[in-house]
C-alpha positions in Angstrom: -65.8 17.3 -47.0 -66.8 20.9 -47.6 -69.2 23.2 -45.4 -72.5 24.8 -47.0 -72.8 27.1 -43.9 -76.3 25.7 -43.8 -77.6 25.0 -40.2 -81.2 23.5 -40.0 -82.8 22.5 -37.0 -84.5 19.0 -35.8 -88.2 19.1 -35.4 -90.5 17.7 -32.6 -90.8 14.1 -35.0 -86.7 14.1 -35.8 -86.4 15.2 -39.2 -85.1 18.0 -41.3 -85.4 19.9 -44.8 -82.5 19.4 -46.5 -82.1 22.8 -48.4 -83.5 23.8 -52.4 -80.1 23.9 -53.4 -78.4 20.8 -51.7 -81.4 18.6 -53.5 -80.9 20.2 -56.8 -77.1 19.2 -56.5 -77.5 15.8 -55.6 -80.0 15.4 -57.7 -82.7 14.6 -55.0 -86.4 14.5 -56.2 -89.7 13.8 -54.1 -89.6 10.1 -53.1 -85.8 9.1 -53.1 -84.4 7.5 -51.0 -81.2 8.9 -48.6 -78.7 5.8 -46.9 -78.0 6.6 -43.6 -74.1 5.9 -42.5 -72.4 7.1 -39.3 -68.5 8.0 -39.4 -66.8 9.0 -36.0 -69.4 11.2 -34.8 -70.8 12.6 -38.0 -74.1 11.4 -39.9 -73.7 11.2 -43.4 -76.8 11.3 -46.2 -76.3 9.4 -49.5 -78.6 9.4 -51.9 -80.0 5.6 -51.8 -79.2 3.5 -55.6 -78.9 -0.4 -55.1 -77.3 -2.3 -56.9 -75.6 -5.9 -57.3 -74.4 -7.2 -54.1 -71.2 -8.4 -56.2 -70.5 -6.0 -59.3 -73.0 -2.7 -58.2 -74.5 -2.9 -61.8 -78.6 -1.2 -60.7 -79.5 -3.0 -63.9 -82.0 -6.4 -64.1 -81.5 -7.2 -60.7 -83.0 -10.2 -58.8 -83.3 -11.0 -54.7 -81.6 -14.2 -53.7 -81.5 -14.6 -49.5 -82.5 -10.8 -49.0 -79.6 -9.8 -51.4 -79.4 -7.7 -54.8 -77.7 -9.6 -57.6 -77.5 -9.1 -61.2 -78.4 -11.5 -63.9 -75.0 -11.3 -65.4 -73.3 -12.0 -61.7 -76.1 -15.2 -61.0 -74.9 -16.5 -64.5 -71.2 -16.2 -63.3 -72.0 -18.3 -60.2 -73.7 -21.0 -62.0 -70.2 -21.1 -63.7 -67.8 -21.9 -60.6 -65.8 -24.9 -60.4 -67.2 -27.4 -57.4 
């Protein structure tokens, strides 16, 4: 992990502003979503890219019991011998 040297305060509502340089580098646009992870004593932000639970494919997704699954994996699951 590399340091940017940028420090930002947290406002009264718990918000921070991501500098434009970071948003451009990470291709973050207004209304994009970020996932938040905890790694020891670190907060990690990652651009949210929903994908298939099994293969990560972001295309042709459907929800099954609250999980995203692509049509290819749905088909493959249907072919599992019982």
